[in-house]
C-alpha positions in Angstrom: 120.4 37.7 207.9 121.8 35.5 205.0 123.6 37.9 202.6 124.8 37.1 199.1 127.5 39.3 197.5 127.2 39.9 193.8 130.5 41.3 192.6 130.2 42.9 189.1 133.3 43.1 186.9 132.0 42.7 183.4 133.0 46.1 181.9 135.2 46.6 178.9 137.8 48.8 180.8 137.8 51.4 178.0 139.3 54.0 180.4 142.1 51.6 181.2 143.1 51.4 177.5 141.5 48.0 177.2 143.5 46.5 180.1 141.2 44.5 182.4 141.6 46.4 185.7 140.3 43.6 187.9 143.2 41.3 186.7 145.9 43.8 187.4 148.3 43.1 190.3 147.6 44.8 193.6 149.8 44.0 196.5 150.3 40.2 196.6 147.1 39.6 194.7 145.1 40.7 191.7 142.5 43.5 192.1 139.6 41.0 192.0 141.4 38.8 194.6 141.7 41.7 197.1 138.0 42.5 196.4 136.9 38.9 197.1 139.0 38.8 200.3 137.0 41.7 201.8 133.8 39.8 201.4 135.4 36.5 202.4 136.4 38.2 205.7 132.9 39.6 206.3 131.0 37.2 208.6 127.6 38.4 207.3 128.4 37.2 203.7 127.4 33.6 203.1 128.3 33.4 199.4 130.0 35.3 196.6 128.8 35.4 193.0 131.0 36.9 190.3 129.7 38.6 187.1 132.5 38.9 184.5 133.3 38.6 180.9 133.4 34.9 179.8 137.1 35.2 178.8 138.0 36.4 182.3 136.2 33.7 184.4 139.0 31.1 184.3 141.5 33.7 185.6 139.1 34.8 188.3 138.5 31.2 189.5 142.2 30.7 189.6 142.7 33.8 191.7 139.9 32.8 194.0 141.7 29.5 194.7 145.1 31.2 195.2 143.5 33.7 197.6 141.8 31.1 199.6 138.3 32.2 198.7 135.9 29.5 200.0 132.6 31.5 199.6 132.7 31.7 195.8 129.7 29.7 194.6 129.2 30.9 191.0 130.6 32.9 188.2 128.4 34.1 185.4 128.7 36.3 182.4 127.6 39.9 182.2 125.0 41.6 180.0 125.0 44.5 177.6 124.5 47.0 180.5 125.4 47.1 184.2 121.8 46.5 185.1 121.7 43.4 183.0 124.9 42.1 184.5 123.6 42.5 188.0 120.4 40.7 187.1 122.5 37.8 185.7 124.3 37.6 189.0 121.2 37.9 191.2 119.8 34.9 189.3 122.7 32.8 190.7 122.1 33.5 194.4 120.9 30.9 196.9 117.2 30.4 197.6 117.6 31.2 201.2 119.3 34.6 200.6 117.6 37.4 202.5 119.9 40.4 201.5 121.8 41.1 198.3 125.0 43.1 198.5 126.0 44.4 195.0 129.6 45.6 194.7 131.9 46.9 192.0 134.8 44.4 191.4 137.1 47.4 190.9 136.6 48.6 194.5 139.1 46.3 196.2 139.7 48.4 199.3 136.3 48.2 200.8 136.5 47.2 204.5 134.6 44.2 205.9 133.4 46.3 208.8 131.8 48.8 206.4 130.2 46.0 204.5 128.7 44.8 207.8 127.5 48.4 208.6 125.7 48.6 205.2 124.1 45.1 205.7 122.9 46.2 209.2 121.3 49.4 207.8 119.7 47.5 204.9 118.1 45.1 207.3 116.4 48.0 209.0 115.5 50.3 206.1 115.3 47.8 203.3 118.3 49.2 201.4 121.6 50.9 202.1 124.7 52.1 200.3 128.1 53.0 201.4 129.1 56.6 200.6 131.0 59.6 201.9 130.2 63.3 202.0 131.5 65.3 199.1 134.5 67.5 199.8 134.1 69.9 196.8 131.5 72.5 196.0 129.3 70.9 193.3 127.7 72.9 190.4 124.9 71.9 188.1 125.7 73.1 184.5 123.6 73.4 181.4 125.0 74.5 178.0 128.3 75.4 179.7 126.7 77.7 182.2 126.2 77.2 186.0 122.6 76.8 186.8 122.7 75.9 190.5 124.9 75.2 193.5 123.4 72.5 195.7 124.1 72.7 199.4 127.1 70.5 200.0 125.7 69.2 203.3 123.2 67.2 201.4 125.6 65.7 198.8 127.4 62.3 199.1 129.6 60.4 196.8 127.9 57.0 196.4 130.1 53.9 196.6 129.4 50.1 196.9 128.4 47.7 198.2 124.7 48.6 197.8 122.6 46.2 199.9 118.9 45.4 199.6 116.4 43.1 201.0 115.8 40.4 198.4 112.1 41.0 197.9 112.5 44.7 197.6 115.3 44.4 195.0 113.3 41.9 193.0 110.4 44.3 193.0 112.7 47.0 191.6 114.0 44.7 188.9 110.4 43.8 187.8 109.5 47.5 187.7 112.5 48.4 185.6 111.9 45.6 183.2 108.2 46.3 182.9 108.9 50.0 182.1 112.0 49.5 179.9 114.2 51.4 182.4 118.0 50.9 182.6 119.7 52.3 185.7 123.4 52.7 186.2 123.0 52.6 190.0 121.2 49.9 192.0 119.7 52.3 194.5 117.7 53.8 191.6 115.9 50.5 191.2 114.6 50.7 194.8 114.1 54.5 194.7 111.9 54.1 191.5 109.4 52.0 193.5 109.4 54.3 196.6 111.7 52.2 198.7 114.0 53.6 201.4 117.8 53.5 201.0 120.0 54.5 203.9 123.3 56.3 203.3 125.9 54.3 205.3 129.0 56.4 205.9 132.1 54.5 204.8 135.5 56.1 204.1 137.4 57.8 201.3 139.8 54.9 200.7 137.0 52.8 199.1 138.0 54.1 195.7 137.0 52.7 192.3 139.9 51.8 190.0 139.0 53.4 186.7 142.2 54.9 185.2 145.8 53.6 185.3 146.9 56.1 188.0 144.2 54.6 190.4 146.3 51.4 190.7 149.2 53.4 192.1 146.9 55.2 194.6 145.4 51.8 195.6 148.8 50.4 196.2 149.6 53.2 198.6 146.2 52.9 200.4 146.6 49.1 200.6 150.0 49.5 202.2 148.6 51.8 204.8 145.7 49.4 205.4 148.1 46.6 206.1 150.3 48.5 208.6 
């Protein structure tokens, strides 16, 4: 099925001290370059759409050219929230797109084979997201006091890409806009209209670069990946 990747990197990087994490060096490339290469190398992906701050788009286009990214078809600016940014990106996908894969630009170590697994599951269930089982015991807390300990076997750390059939995702967007809902997770759009989302098991190396020390961790993981 024709799948478009919408890579979102329009955040303000407040936890990076204002440094734009997607333009930081990682291996021989920039973070966004490594991210784009993962989708470039996935056969199921027919096009890549980047959502970014307007000031970053020239650097992203230059990195795409330097990294040999031929699937990049559009760059657009983000909105005030993540949901608005994704919607801006989705508006740029091709008319023949059947599945939409939404990915955080700051997750450069996602593996093409895991992207393909999520696409396959989404084609069956309507939606799918990469994720991994939690390793720690999780507590729910209210007013500083523990209120519950959910069974760990039911808990997953959710990653990206999150992949959805086009029609289903558009229905989720329409529902959210109609009811003035703003979700931080794309699965919630589909969950809100009763759609099914499969949890596709990925791996723990698909980290999100959020703080400065994450770059050092990503460098180590990238080195192991290339061995």
